N, C-alpha and C positions, 0 to 999 in steps of 0.2 A: 725871320724868326727863328731863333736857336732850339734846333730837338734836346728833347731829353738825352742827358750824358747818360744815362736804359737805355735806349736805342741803339746810337744811336753808334751805326756798323766796323764793325772790329778791319780795318783796312789791313794790319797786318793781312789777314788771311787772304784778308780779294785779292792783294799781289800773288802771294803763295799762286794763289789760283790765275794769275792771268801771267805772273814766271812759271808756271811748271807746261803753263798749254798756250801760250802765244806771246814768248815776246819778242817778236814784232806788233801784236798788236800792243805791249805794254812801252816797248820806245816808240811805236809816233805818239800817243799818246802822252808823251813829255813831250809832244808840242801842239796841244790840244790846249787853250786859256790853262789856265789852275784853279781858273769857280769850273768851269766842267768836265774837270780830271779827273777828282774821284767820282762823281758819278755813274761817267761811265766808264769808269773800270768796275763799276757795281752791277753795273748794264749786261756787259762782257760775264763777270762770272755767273749771276744770273743765271744767266741763258748758256750758257757753257754748264752748271750745270746742272739745268734741264734736261738738258744733252745728254748727257755720261746716261742718268737717267731711265729718259727712254732708253739708250743705246742698249743698257744693260750694264755699262764697265763698274 
């Protein structure tokens, strides 16, 4: 099932979060199967942004 374009995540924004906060996770994620990679990026970015909100950064 394809997601409507209006709900499609901003993959460039997710990559900016990854590269800024965890270059090693980003590089490691390149070893994931291609179909799982973007999902892993989205989960990491959501957790990272939540962590920053709690930490007050």
